[in-house]
TORPA-383824 format. One line per 3 residues: number of its first residue (from 1); their letters; for each residue x, y, z of N, C-alpha, C. Coordinates in Angstrom, 1 decimal. Each point is the difference from the previous one (the first is absolute). Layout:
% residues N
NUM	A	X,Y,Z,X,Y,Z,X,Y,Z  ...
END
This chain:
% residues 179
1	MKN	42.7,40.9,30.3,-0.5,0.1,1.0,-1.1,1.0,0.4  -0.8,0.3,0.4,-0.8,1.2,0.5,-0.4,0.1,1.5  0.2,0.9,0.1,0.3,0.0,1.7,-1.9,0.4,0.8
4	NSH	-0.3,-1.3,0.3,-1.1,0.4,0.6,-0.5,-0.4,1.3  1.3,0.5,0.9,0.2,-0.1,1.6,-0.8,1.0,-0.3  -0.5,0.6,-0.4,-0.1,1.3,1.7,-1.6,-0.4,0.7
7	HRL	0.2,0.5,0.6,-1.5,0.3,0.3,-0.1,-1.7,0.2  0.7,-0.9,0.5,-0.5,-1.3,-0.1,0.6,-0.6,1.5  -0.6,-0.3,1.0,0.2,-0.2,0.7,1.0,-1.4,-0.7
10	LAP	1.5,-0.2,2.0,0.9,-1.5,-0.3,-0.4,-1.0,0.8  0.2,-1.0,-0.2,-0.1,-1.3,1.1,0.6,-0.1,1.1  -0.7,-0.2,1.1,0.4,0.2,1.0,1.3,-1.0,0.1
13	YSS	0.4,-0.8,-0.7,1.1,-1.4,0.6,0.9,0.5,-1.8  0.8,-0.7,0.4,1.6,0.7,-1.2,-0.2,-1.6,-0.8  1.1,-0.3,-1.0,0.4,-0.9,-0.8,1.3,0.2,-0.6
16	STR	0.2,-0.9,0.8,2.1,-0.5,-0.8,0.7,-0.3,-0.3  0.0,0.6,-1.7,-0.5,-1.6,-1.4,1.7,0.3,-0.2  1.3,-0.8,-1.1,1.0,-0.6,0.1,-0.3,0.4,-1.4
19	LYA	0.6,0.1,-0.9,-0.5,0.3,-1.9,1.4,-1.3,0.0  -0.1,-0.6,-1.1,0.5,-0.8,-1.1,1.0,1.5,0.0  2.0,-0.8,-0.2,0.9,0.7,-0.1,-0.6,0.5,-1.4
22	DNH	-0.4,-0.9,-1.3,0.0,0.3,-1.3,-0.9,1.5,0.1  -1.3,0.1,1.1,-0.2,1.1,-0.4,-0.2,1.4,1.0  1.3,0.1,0.7,0.2,0.3,0.5,0.5,1.5,-0.3
25	KEF	1.0,-1.0,-0.7,0.7,2.0,-0.9,-0.8,0.8,-0.6  -1.4,-0.8,-0.9,-0.4,0.9,-1.0,-1.2,0.8,1.8  -0.4,-0.6,0.7,-0.7,0.6,0.8,0.5,1.2,1.3
28	MRL	1.4,0.2,0.3,0.6,0.6,0.5,0.3,1.2,-1.2  0.3,-0.4,-1.3,0.0,1.0,-1.0,-1.4,0.6,-0.2  -1.0,-0.1,0.0,-1.1,0.6,-0.2,-0.3,0.8,1.4
31	CDE	0.4,-0.5,1.0,0.1,0.4,1.3,0.7,1.5,0.0  1.3,0.1,-0.9,0.7,1.3,0.1,-0.8,0.8,-1.3  -1.0,-0.5,-0.5,-0.1,0.9,-1.1,-1.5,0.3,0.4
34	RQC	-0.4,-0.8,0.4,-1.0,0.8,1.4,0.0,1.2,0.4  1.0,-0.1,0.7,0.5,-0.1,1.7,-0.8,0.0,1.4  -0.3,-1.4,-0.6,-1.1,0.1,1.5,1.0,-1.2,0.4
37	KPA	-0.8,0.1,0.9,1.2,-1.8,1.2,-1.5,-1.6,-0.7  1.4,-0.6,0.7,-0.5,-1.4,-0.8,-1.7,-0.1,1.1  -0.2,-0.2,0.4,-1.3,0.1,1.1,-1.1,0.2,-0.9
40	DLL	0.6,1.5,-1.1,-0.9,0.0,-0.7,-0.4,0.1,-0.9  0.6,-0.6,-0.7,0.0,-0.5,-0.8,-0.7,-1.2,-0.5  1.0,-1.2,0.9,-1.3,-1.3,0.2,-0.9,0.3,0.2
43	REA	-1.0,0.9,0.9,-1.1,0.3,0.3,-0.5,0.4,-1.4  -0.1,1.4,-0.7,-0.1,0.1,-1.5,-0.1,-1.2,-0.9  0.6,-0.9,-0.2,-0.2,-0.6,-0.7,-0.1,-1.9,0.3
46	FDE	-0.7,0.6,1.6,-1.0,-1.1,0.2,-0.8,0.5,0.1  -0.6,1.2,0.1,-1.2,-0.1,-0.2,-0.4,0.2,-1.5  0.9,0.9,-1.2,-0.3,0.0,-1.4,-0.1,-2.1,-0.2
49	WLE	0.5,-1.3,0.4,0.2,-0.8,-0.2,-2.0,-0.9,0.5  -0.4,0.3,0.5,-1.0,0.3,1.0,-1.1,0.4,-1.3  -0.1,1.1,0.4,-0.8,0.7,-1.6,-0.3,-0.3,-1.1
52	MRR	1.1,-0.5,-0.8,0.1,-0.8,-0.4,-1.2,-1.7,-0.4  0.9,0.0,0.8,-0.8,-1.9,0.6,-1.5,0.4,0.1  -0.7,0.7,0.8,-1.2,0.3,-0.1,-0.3,0.7,-0.9
55	AAA	0.8,0.7,-1.3,-1.1,0.2,-1.0,0.5,-1.3,-1.0  1.2,-1.1,0.7,-0.6,-1.4,-1.3,-1.2,-0.6,0.6  0.0,0.4,1.2,-1.3,-0.9,0.8,-1.5,0.5,-0.8
58	EAS	0.2,1.5,0.0,-1.2,0.3,-0.3,-0.5,-0.6,-1.9  1.4,1.0,-0.2,-0.3,-0.8,-2.1,-0.3,-1.2,0.6  0.4,-1.4,0.4,-0.4,-1.1,-0.2,-1.4,-0.5,0.3
61	EIS	-0.7,1.5,0.9,-1.1,-0.4,0.5,-0.9,-0.3,-1.1  0.7,1.5,-0.5,-1.5,0.6,-1.2,0.4,-1.1,-1.1  1.1,-0.4,-0.1,-0.1,-1.6,-1.0,-1.0,-0.9,-0.2
64	QCE	0.6,-0.4,1.4,-1.3,-1.3,0.4,-1.5,1.1,0.1  0.0,1.1,0.4,-1.6,-0.1,0.1,-0.2,0.3,-2.2  1.1,1.0,-0.2,-0.3,-0.4,-1.7,-0.6,-1.3,-0.3
67	EQN	0.9,-0.9,0.5,0.2,-1.2,-0.7,-1.7,-0.2,0.3  -0.1,-0.2,1.5,-1.7,-0.3,0.1,-0.5,0.5,-1.3  -0.2,1.2,0.3,-1.0,0.7,-1.2,-0.3,-0.8,-1.0
70	TIE	1.6,-0.6,-0.9,0.4,-0.2,-0.5,-1.0,-1.1,-0.7  0.0,-1.1,1.2,-0.5,-1.1,0.3,-1.6,0.3,-0.3  -0.6,0.8,1.5,-1.1,0.3,-0.7,-1.1,0.3,-1.1
73	AKL	1.2,1.0,-0.2,-0.8,0.2,-1.5,0.8,-1.2,-1.4  0.1,-0.5,0.5,-0.2,-1.6,-1.1,-0.7,-1.8,0.5  -0.9,0.9,1.3,-0.8,-0.4,-0.1,-1.1,0.2,0.1
76	DDL	-0.1,0.8,-0.1,-0.9,0.6,-0.4,0.0,0.7,-1.4  0.7,-0.3,-1.1,0.0,-0.1,-1.4,-0.7,-1.5,0.2  0.1,-1.0,0.6,0.2,-1.5,-0.8,-1.8,0.1,0.6
79	QRA	0.0,0.6,1.4,-2.0,0.2,0.6,-0.4,0.2,-1.3  0.4,0.7,-0.5,-1.1,0.9,-1.0,0.0,-0.6,-1.6  1.2,-0.8,-0.7,0.5,-0.9,-0.7,-1.3,-1.2,0.1
82	IDR	0.3,-0.8,0.9,-1.3,-0.7,1.3,-1.1,0.1,-0.6  -0.4,1.8,0.6,-1.5,-0.2,0.0,-0.4,0.4,-1.7  0.5,0.2,-0.9,0.4,0.0,-0.7,-1.1,-0.9,-1.1
85	LTE	1.2,-1.3,-0.2,-0.4,-1.3,0.0,-1.0,-0.1,0.2  -0.1,0.0,1.4,-1.3,-0.7,0.5,-1.3,0.7,-1.3  0.0,1.5,0.6,-0.4,0.2,-1.4,-0.8,-0.3,-1.0
88	KAA	1.3,-0.7,-0.5,0.3,-0.5,-1.3,-0.3,-1.0,0.0  -0.3,-1.3,0.7,-0.1,-1.0,0.5,-2.3,0.1,-0.2  -0.1,1.5,0.4,-1.6,-0.5,0.4,-0.1,0.3,-1.1
91	EFA	0.5,1.1,-1.0,-0.8,-0.2,-1.2,0.2,-0.8,-0.7  0.1,-0.5,0.2,0.6,-1.2,-1.6,-1.0,-0.7,0.7  0.3,-0.7,0.8,-1.5,-1.0,1.2,-1.6,-0.2,-0.5
94	ESF	0.5,2.2,-0.4,-1.4,0.4,0.1,-0.6,0.1,-1.5  0.9,0.1,-1.0,0.2,0.0,-1.3,0.4,-1.4,-0.6  -0.2,-1.2,1.3,0.5,-1.3,-0.5,-1.8,-0.1,0.7
97	DYV	-0.4,0.5,0.5,-1.3,-0.5,-0.2,-1.5,0.4,-0.9  0.6,1.6,-0.4,-1.0,0.4,-1.1,0.0,-1.2,-1.0  1.6,-0.4,-0.1,0.1,-0.9,-1.7,-0.8,-1.2,0.8
100	KRR	-0.1,-0.7,1.1,-0.5,-0.8,-0.4,-0.8,-0.3,-0.1  -1.5,1.4,0.6,-1.7,0.4,-0.6,-0.3,0.3,-0.7  1.0,0.4,-1.2,-0.1,0.3,-0.9,0.4,-1.6,-0.9
103	DHG	0.8,-0.3,0.1,-0.1,-2.2,-0.9,-1.0,-0.4,0.7  -0.8,0.4,1.1,-1.1,-0.5,-0.2,-0.9,0.9,-0.1  -0.4,0.5,-0.7,-0.7,1.0,-0.5,0.1,-0.5,-1.1
106	YLL	1.0,-0.1,-1.0,0.6,-0.3,-0.6,-1.0,-1.7,-0.9  0.0,-0.5,1.0,0.3,-0.8,0.2,-2.1,-1.0,0.0  -0.3,0.8,0.2,-1.6,0.3,-0.1,-0.1,0.6,-1.3
109	EIF	-0.1,1.0,-0.3,0.1,0.8,-1.2,-0.1,-1.4,-0.9  1.7,0.2,-0.3,-0.7,-2.1,-0.7,-0.6,-0.6,-0.2  -0.3,-0.5,1.2,-1.2,-1.1,0.5,-1.3,0.4,-0.7
112	MAA	-0.6,1.6,0.3,-0.8,0.7,-0.8,0.0,-0.3,-1.6  1.1,0.6,-0.3,0.0,0.0,-1.6,0.1,-1.8,-0.3  0.8,-0.9,0.8,-0.4,-1.5,-0.3,-1.5,0.1,-0.3
115	YGA	-1.0,0.1,0.7,-1.0,-0.1,0.2,-1.0,0.6,-1.3  0.1,1.3,0.1,-0.2,-0.3,-1.2,0.3,0.4,-1.7  1.2,-1.0,0.4,0.9,-0.2,-1.7,-0.7,-0.9,-0.3
118	RDL	-0.8,-1.1,1.4,-0.6,-0.8,-0.2,-1.1,-0.4,-0.9  -0.7,0.7,0.6,-1.2,0.7,-0.2,-0.3,0.8,-1.4  1.2,0.7,-0.7,-0.5,0.2,-1.0,0.2,-1.1,-0.6
121	VWR	1.3,-1.3,0.4,0.3,-1.1,-1.4,-1.1,-0.4,0.5  -0.8,-0.2,0.3,-1.4,-1.7,0.5,-1.0,2.0,-0.9  -0.2,0.6,-0.5,-0.1,0.3,-0.5,-0.3,0.2,-1.4
124	QNI	1.3,0.0,-0.5,0.2,-0.5,-1.4,-0.3,-1.6,-0.3  0.9,-0.3,0.7,-0.9,-1.8,0.0,-1.2,-0.8,-0.3  -0.8,1.4,1.1,-1.6,-0.3,-0.2,-0.8,0.9,-1.3
127	SGM	0.6,0.4,-1.0,-0.4,1.1,-0.8,1.1,-1.0,-1.2  1.2,-1.1,0.2,-0.6,-0.7,-1.2,-0.2,-1.3,0.4  -0.9,-0.2,0.8,-0.1,-1.4,0.3,-1.8,0.3,-0.4
130	YKG	-0.2,0.9,-0.3,-1.0,0.1,0.0,-0.1,0.4,-2.4  1.3,-0.1,0.0,0.1,0.3,-1.0,-0.6,-1.7,-1.0  1.3,-0.2,0.8,0.3,-1.5,0.1,-1.1,-0.9,0.0
133	NQT	-1.2,0.7,0.5,-1.4,-0.8,-0.4,-0.2,-1.6,1.6  0.6,0.9,1.2,0.0,-1.3,0.6,-1.6,0.4,1.4  -0.1,-0.4,0.5,-1.2,0.0,0.5,0.3,0.2,1.2
136	QES	-1.3,0.7,0.9,0.1,0.8,1.5,0.9,-0.8,0.4  -0.7,-1.1,0.3,0.9,-1.3,0.9,1.4,-0.6,0.2  0.4,0.5,-1.5,1.3,-0.3,0.0,1.3,1.0,0.3
139	ISL	-0.8,1.4,-0.1,1.0,1.6,0.1,-0.4,-0.4,1.8  -1.0,-0.2,0.2,0.0,0.1,1.7,0.8,-1.3,0.7  -0.2,-1.5,-0.1,1.0,-0.8,-0.1,1.6,1.0,0.3
142	KYQ	0.4,-0.2,-1.5,1.8,0.7,0.0,-0.3,1.2,0.9  -1.3,0.6,0.6,0.6,1.9,0.3,-0.5,-1.0,1.5  -0.6,-1.1,0.7,0.6,-0.1,1.4,1.1,-0.8,0.1
145	ELQ	0.6,-0.4,-0.9,1.9,-0.9,0.2,0.2,1.5,-0.3  -0.3,0.3,-0.8,1.8,1.2,0.2,-0.4,1.1,1.6  -1.4,0.8,0.1,0.0,0.0,1.2,0.7,-1.1,1.4
148	REW	0.2,-0.4,0.1,0.2,-1.2,1.2,1.5,0.0,-0.6  0.2,0.1,-0.8,2.2,-0.1,-0.1,-0.1,1.5,-0.2  -0.7,1.1,-0.1,1.0,1.1,0.4,-0.7,0.7,1.8
151	EEQ	-1.1,-0.9,1.1,0.0,0.8,1.0,1.3,-1.0,0.6  0.2,-1.7,-0.3,0.8,-0.8,0.7,1.8,1.0,-0.5  -0.4,0.6,-1.1,1.7,1.1,0.0,-0.4,1.5,0.6
154	AIA	-1.1,-0.2,0.0,0.3,1.6,1.5,-0.1,-0.3,0.6  -0.6,-1.1,0.4,0.3,-0.6,1.9,1.4,0.2,0.4  1.2,-1.0,-1.4,0.8,0.8,0.0,1.0,0.2,0.4
157	LLD	-0.2,1.4,-1.4,0.1,0.4,0.4,0.6,0.9,1.5  -1.9,0.4,0.2,0.0,1.0,1.2,0.5,-1.0,1.4  -0.5,-1.2,0.2,0.9,0.0,0.4,1.2,0.2,1.1
160	RVR	1.0,-0.3,-2.1,2.1,0.7,0.3,0.1,2.1,0.2  -1.2,0.0,-0.4,-0.3,1.6,0.8,0.0,0.1,1.3  -0.8,-0.4,0.4,-0.3,0.1,1.6,1.3,-0.3,1.0
163	ETI	0.3,-1.6,-0.5,1.3,-0.6,0.3,1.3,1.2,0.4  0.1,0.7,-1.1,1.2,1.4,-0.5,-0.4,1.1,0.5  -1.1,0.0,0.2,-0.9,1.1,1.1,0.9,-0.4,1.5
166	QKG	-1.1,-1.1,0.3,0.5,-0.1,1.6,1.4,-0.7,-0.3  0.5,-0.8,-0.9,1.9,0.0,0.4,0.3,1.8,-0.1  -0.4,1.4,0.1,0.8,1.2,-0.5,-0.5,0.5,1.6
169	RKD	-1.0,-0.8,-0.3,-0.6,0.9,1.9,1.0,-0.2,1.7  0.1,-1.7,-0.3,1.0,-0.3,1.0,1.2,0.1,-0.2  0.8,0.6,-1.6,1.5,0.8,0.4,-0.3,1.0,0.2
172	AET	-1.2,1.2,0.5,0.1,1.0,0.1,-0.3,-0.8,1.3  -1.0,-0.3,0.6,0.3,-0.7,1.4,1.7,0.4,1.0  -0.1,-0.9,-1.1,1.7,-0.5,0.8,0.6,1.5,-0.1
175	RSQ	0.5,0.5,-1.0,0.2,0.9,-0.1,0.0,0.9,1.2  -1.2,0.2,0.5,-0.3,0.9,1.0,0.0,-0.3,1.5  0.5,-1.1,0.3,0.2,-0.2,0.3,1.4,0.3,1.4
178	PV	0.2,0.3,1.3,1.0,-0.2,0.2,1.2,-1.3,0.1  1.2,0.3,0.2,0.5,-0.5,-0.4,0.8,-0.8,1.9
END
């Protein structure tokens, strides 16, 4: 036991203690070894016990602080992970919108290519009709029939393209509205 009783004040009241019988012999042996009175040995033993208890309480507080810091660190990690997922979701939405706009552009390009192909086919048909000695009127009637058919197909295709674009806009609007 350490002797740190120097320069310490004693309490104004004393305490009377009766030791357990099995501890009494060892206690008296310690008093003989240290050559001190039983009251002094009890006072020092009690002092050491209180110091150990305070140290254990401080260690407990430190471990609780460390545990709290660990929980806060995990929460921060989770927040960063959520932020990264939110950013990735926004990037995905932007790329998805880009792909939809690009696909709409492809549809319009296909539409224009179909008109170009129609013109090429018609020119080929006209040259074949002239070689087959068809009259201008029969060629004109044939052209008007094909023109009506092409216009109907073009209008139907244009309506489908518009529906696709409107559906994409509605989808984008519903995604952008807060939940």
